[in-house]
C-alpha positions as CSV (number, residue, x, y, z in Angstrom):
1,M,93.0,64.8,79.0
2,S,96.1,66.2,80.6
3,N,96.3,69.6,82.2
4,A,98.8,71.8,80.4
5,H,99.6,73.8,83.5
6,P,99.4,71.5,86.6
7,R,98.9,73.2,89.9
8,P,101.9,73.2,92.2
9,T,101.5,70.8,95.1
10,L,101.5,71.8,98.7
11,A,104.6,71.6,100.8
12,T,105.2,68.1,102.0
13,P,108.0,66.4,104.0
14,D,109.3,64.9,100.7
15,R,109.1,68.3,98.9
16,P,110.4,70.7,101.6
17,G,111.3,73.4,99.1
18,R,107.7,74.3,98.2
19,D,106.5,77.5,99.8
20,L,102.9,76.9,99.0
21,S,99.8,76.7,101.2
22,K,96.1,77.0,100.9
23,P,94.9,80.5,99.9
24,L,93.5,82.7,102.6
25,P,89.7,83.0,102.5
26,P,88.6,85.4,99.8
27,A,86.3,87.1,102.4
28,L,89.5,88.4,104.1
29,S,90.5,90.3,101.0
30,W,87.0,91.7,100.3
31,T,86.4,92.6,103.9
32,T,89.8,94.4,104.1
33,L,88.9,96.3,101.0
34,L,85.5,97.3,102.3
35,V,86.9,98.5,105.7
36,F,89.6,100.4,104.0
37,A,87.2,102.0,101.5
38,I,84.9,103.1,104.4
39,G,87.9,104.5,106.4
40,F,89.3,106.2,103.3
41,A,85.9,107.8,102.5
42,V,85.6,109.1,106.1
43,A,89.2,110.5,105.9
44,Y,88.4,112.2,102.6
45,L,84.9,113.5,103.3
46,V,85.1,114.3,107.0
47,L,88.8,114.8,107.8
48,G,89.7,116.7,104.7
49,L,92.2,114.2,103.1
50,A,93.9,115.9,100.2
51,W,92.3,115.3,96.7
52,W,95.5,113.8,95.3
53,V,95.6,110.9,97.8
54,P,92.6,109.1,96.3
55,V,93.9,109.8,92.9
56,L,97.3,108.3,93.9
57,Y,95.6,105.2,95.3
58,G,93.4,104.8,92.3
59,A,96.2,105.2,89.8
60,A,98.5,102.9,91.8
61,S,95.8,100.3,92.1
62,L,95.1,100.3,88.3
63,V,98.8,99.9,87.6
64,T,99.2,97.2,90.2
65,F,96.1,95.3,89.0
66,A,97.5,95.4,85.4
67,A,100.9,94.2,86.7
68,Y,99.4,91.2,88.4
69,G,97.4,90.4,85.2
70,I,100.6,90.7,83.1
71,D,102.5,88.5,85.6
72,K,99.8,85.8,85.7
73,S,99.7,85.7,81.9
74,A,103.5,85.5,81.8
75,A,103.5,82.7,84.3
76,R,101.0,80.7,82.2
77,R,103.1,81.2,79.1
78,G,106.4,80.5,80.8
79,A,107.6,84.0,79.8
80,T,109.6,86.6,81.7
81,R,107.8,87.5,84.9
82,I,107.4,90.7,86.9
83,S,109.6,90.4,90.1
84,E,107.9,89.9,93.4
85,Q,109.8,92.9,94.7
86,T,108.2,95.1,92.0
87,L,104.7,93.8,92.8
88,L,105.3,94.4,96.5
89,L,106.7,97.9,95.9
90,L,103.6,98.8,93.7
91,G,101.4,97.7,96.6
92,L,103.4,99.6,99.2
93,V,103.0,102.9,97.3
94,G,99.2,102.6,97.3
95,G,98.4,99.9,94.8
96,W,97.6,97.2,97.3
97,P,93.8,97.6,96.9
98,G,94.3,96.8,93.2
99,A,96.6,93.9,94.1
100,L,93.9,92.4,96.4
101,V,91.3,92.5,93.6
102,A,93.8,91.1,91.1
103,Q,94.8,88.3,93.5
104,Q,91.2,87.2,93.8
105,L,90.1,87.7,90.2
106,F,93.3,86.1,88.6
107,R,93.9,83.7,91.5
108,H,97.5,84.9,91.4
109,K,100.0,85.2,94.3
110,T,97.6,83.7,96.8
111,R,99.4,80.5,97.7
112,K,103.1,81.4,98.1
113,R,103.5,81.8,101.9
114,S,106.5,84.1,101.8
115,F,104.9,86.4,99.3
116,R,101.7,86.6,101.3
117,R,103.5,87.5,104.4
118,A,105.5,90.2,102.7
119,F,102.4,91.5,100.9
120,W,100.3,91.8,104.1
121,G,103.3,93.5,105.7
122,T,103.3,96.1,103.0
123,V,99.6,96.6,103.4
124,G,100.1,97.2,107.1
125,V,102.9,99.7,106.6
126,N,100.9,101.5,103.9
127,V,97.8,101.8,106.1
128,L,99.8,102.9,109.1
129,V,101.6,105.6,107.1
130,L,98.3,106.8,105.7
131,A,96.6,106.8,109.1
132,A,99.6,108.8,110.6
133,A,99.4,111.3,107.7
134,V,95.6,111.7,108.1
135,Y,96.0,112.1,111.9
136,T,98.8,114.7,111.5
137,A,96.9,116.7,108.9
138,A,93.6,116.6,110.8
139,G,95.1,117.2,114.2
140,P,94.2,115.5,117.4
141,P,90.5,115.2,118.2
142,L,89.0,118.0,120.3
143,A,88.6,117.2,124.0
């Protein structure tokens, strides 16, 4: 029985154009989400993070999760795909938690090295901007 959608092979010397590698361990994604959720809860409950920030992250995560699902489905069907730039932008504006869940559940966008690097870069930028906003809003700690 043949596989209708064979998996791409890893980059090899005879196939240098392939930008694929083994996926990162799923524990990395789940641990990142857990640490973020704890920090986010502290920022909201203790430091007074505005109510609309969790709403923004929740909505952006739902939209991003759906976008990854739609893109995975399109990839399987050979249909028009959602651009990587769009997926990265959705993550950058707060949808990266939904992207991480989608990547693990759909096994989508976990092997392409260049996308993974860009994705984790957008996560870092998003978290740094959020941390700076929380720090600015809460003020420096009392000495």
